[in-house]
N, C-alpha and C positions, 0 to 999 in steps of 0.2 A: 040466166042467173047466175050463176056456181059461179063461170067462167070473168062474165064483172064481178063479182067481189073476188076475187082472186086477179084478178086485175088493179082495182084498186089497193089491194094488202101494199100490192109488187109497189103499186107507184110511194104507197104512203110510207115506207121502209128503202126507198130510195132517196125522199126528198127529207125525211126525217134524220138529221146529226147520230152517229152511232154516237155514246159518250167512250165508255169504255171496249178495252178488247172482252170484258161478260155477254155485249155485245147488250147491253140495257141502252136506251131508244131515250133522245132526251124531245118535248117538243119547241117547235122551231117558233121564233115572236111572229105575230102578227101587225099588234098594230104600238104604237107609243101613244098612249091613252095622256097620260097629267107626268105635272111636274113640278117638286119643289125646290127651293133652293134656301137649303138653312144657314145657318147666321157664321157660318164658315165657309163658308163661299167665301174666294176672292173680290172685290167693289172692281169695276169700275176706275176707281180713285189709282187703284195700285194695279194697274195693266202690266204698268212697264216696269222693271229695274236699271238700276246702274251697271254693268258691270265692272271690271276691275277698271279697265284704259278709260270709265267717262263716257261710254256710249249706255244708250236705253236700250234693250232688252224687253221683249216682249214677255210678258210671265206663265209660265207656263202653268196652270192646275186645274185641278175637275176636280177638288176638295172639294162638297157640300152642295153637289148638284143628285138630286132621281128624280128616277121619275118610274112611273109605275108604266107595265108594259104587261099586255096582253098575247095568249101566247097559243096554237095553233087545237092546243089539246082545252079552250077554252079559259085554262089557271088564269091570275089576275096576283103579279107580286111588284111590289117597288124597288129596282135594284141601281145601287150607288153607277154614275157617267163613269168610275173606274173600270165595272166594270162592263161594258154596254161599248163603249170607243172600240175600241179594237174585235169586238165583233159583228155590228150594229151600225157601226159609220155614217152609212148611206140615210137608216130609216131614222137616228136624231141628229146629223148635220137636216135636216128634210125635216122635221118638225119641229129642234129650234129658229130654220129660219122661217119659219108659215106662223110659227107667234114669236117674231120677234127677239127672240132672247140670244140671235146669231151672235151682239155684239158683247154679249159679256166676257170677261175674262176667260174663264173654262173652253171658251166653241170661235175663240178670234184665232186660234192656229190654225197652222195650215195643216189640222188633218178633216175637218169639219168646216174650210172654205166651203159656200157653194158658189160662189159671183163667179 
């Protein structure tokens, strides 16, 4: 029993990323539960901007999107898309595709394309 407990603790420490040099561990993202589109999110009608040479260019903005996430330690929190996009790109891409919101401006760039 003690060996199994020790193996579980070792596995948890390997899987949970170290936050800083002090050895503090942070819980990993388990699920994306919900989302909110705030008033400052760029609308689909403003998906493109004109560049200096007159060509249409895809606007890139993650502003106005919040996601409720659940961590492996059971905590739940609301986080901004800008804070999730680098570390949890796949999870966010799968979530927005499953919810049918992948055509929104914030997810139209290459980083979130699942198709």
